[in-house]
Residue, then its C-alpha position, 0 to 999 in steps of 0.5 A: m500500500k502506498h501513502v500520499d505524503n502530506h509533506m508534499l503539496t496538492l492543488i488548492p483553489r485560488a479565489w478567496v482561498q488564495m490566502i488560505a492556499i498561501l498559508l497552507a502550502a507549507l503544511v508539514g502534516s498540517s504543520c505550519q500555517s498562519q496568516s502572515s506568510k508571504r507567498s506567491n499565488g501558485s501552489q504545486t502538486g505532488a505525492a510521494s510513496g512511503a513504507h506501509i506499516d500495518h497498524e493492526r499487527g505492528v509490522k515494521p518495514g524492511p530490515s535496517n542495515r545494522s552494519g557499522s555499529e562500531a561507529v555508534r557511541i553514547n558519550s559518558t560526559k556528565p552534566p556540567s551543572p545542576t539539572p535545570e528545571g524541566m530538562v534532562w541531560v542528553p550526553g551526546g555521541t555519534f549515531w547514524m542519522g536518517c532513514d534509508d528504508c522508510e522510502m523518504p528521499d529527503a531522509s537518506p542516505v543514512h550517515l554518521a553524525e556527532v553531537d556534543g552533550f546538551w540539556m533538553d526539555t523533558t517534554p514539548v512546551t506546554n500551554t501553561q509554560f507558554a502562557k507564563f512567557v506571554n504574561a511576562t512579555g506581552y508577546k503576540t504570536i504571528a497567528e494573533r496579528q493582523p495580516n499586512p495587506r501588502d503581503f497579500p496583493g489581490v486578497p480582499a481585506t475582509i478576509l485578511v483576519p488573524g487566524s491559522a490552519v485547523f484540522i477539521p475532519p471531513l464527515t466521509e471518506v475523501s480524496l487524499d489529493n487535496i488537503m483542503n478536504w481537512w485543513k481550514y483557515v479558521p479566523d481567531a485560531s491561535w495558541r489560545h484558541p487551537q481550533g478557533r474561538k468558541g465564543k467563550d473563555g475556556d478554549l484551553e480548558g483541560l489543556d494546561e499540560h498539553p503541548v502548545v500549538q499554533v506556534c510558528w518558528d518565530d514564536a518558538v524562537a521568541y519563547a526560547k530566548w525569553a527562557g534562556k534556551r534555544l531550539p535544537t538542531e535537527a541532529e540534536f533532536e534526532f540523537a535525543a529522540r533515539g534515546g540511545l537506540d541504534r538505527a531503530h525505526f521509531a523513538w521507542g524501537d522497531e515495532l510500531k505497536p509493541n505488546g499490542k499497545w500504542p506507544a505514541n499519539i498518532w492516527q489510527g483508522k481511515f485518514p482523515w475522516k475516521n479516527r478510531v482513537e485507540d490511543g485515547y486521544e483524538r487530538t493532542s495528548p498531555v505531555g508525558a502521557y506515554s513512556p519516556n525514551g532511553f534518555g527520559l524524554y517524552d513525546t519524541g515521536g507523535n503528538v505534535w511536530q517540533w521545530c528545529s533551528d535548521w533550514y530545510r533542504p531535501d539534499y542536505f543529507e546527501k551532502l553530509a554523507s559525502a563529507g564524512t562524520a559531521h560534528n554538531p551539524q547546524g543545517p544548510p546555510d539556506s533553505f530550498d524546497p523544490t516544490e515551493p522554491d520561493i518559501p524558506k522553510r525550517v526543519q520539523k521533527s517527530g510527526s504528530f497526532l495526524c501521522s498515519d501509514q495512509y498519509c504521513s508516516r513521519y513518526f519514523v525517528g529518522s524522517r524529516g518535516k518542514g514548514a515555513a518559519d512564519s506559519g503554525g498549525s493545530n499540530t505544531g509545537f516545539r521544545c528547547v535545549s540548552n548547552 
């Protein structure tokens, strides 16, 4: 079975949804959309095949190449200072980065990378934590800001309102060739109102310990600076997400559903209209709802996409592989996505609650996501690191 990769684009009507198309074009499994994105009028069409995972039996893809294990190393470096609140020490080391057998061209070839030790947030940043930042600084996220008409020539001013992209499941089975079947630009959608304003205060009721969503890369960077931290590099995130496992398919091992239990918040059922909710969560789950990985980190696969500091280029892994073991790789110097060459994008990792074998199976720990830096969505969050 083949799946349509929702990191690729589909045709979107222009008319009044021109702005929405602009905002949704960079979605990474829904990742990344908000009204202030500067876009061209067109969008491209694309689809990519990926490895099929049997969600019922937890069948894993083809066997990993386990040769070269002697190059893998977990450092014995001890933490340089007392543990900061809410963080764990990731000792660093050398590991095989990427994913050759998940049939995602931008995630291959697998190559050696080395990272130094660092502190990492135990969980993605929560609504409670983000609220403290906003209350302390008065920060207004991109999704909450009034769009500038100059960024959207030809778009009626009446629809240039603050908002963001929200996943709204269709009532029946739909074609996977058009993301507009399940993604809608919703006025007033923001971190305070993940699915749009419901006419009352309480849109975050019961979500205090859920990951904050509807945050773009710029918002995440602003929070990190306030907290005295930074966003992880892609290499740091993947090394940490693996938890010491050598080339496992997922952050929790090689079986998608070990012992018949779901180890992460991803989609079960027919995407995007029928979610069986076997993992207990229709949308985001509380951080820490599932077991941590080998480094004590939660939600390094599924739940929400998480921003990294790196620019995105699909050929970056090829360049790293040809250069030998990369020490603390910082990503390419600029961004280029051939499907949308005029939109600079940043890397995202971990997949989200919308990832499915039928559509976006980027819960593979070595896979990659991408999103426009000024765009957020209802399944996009982040976590921070510190040296």
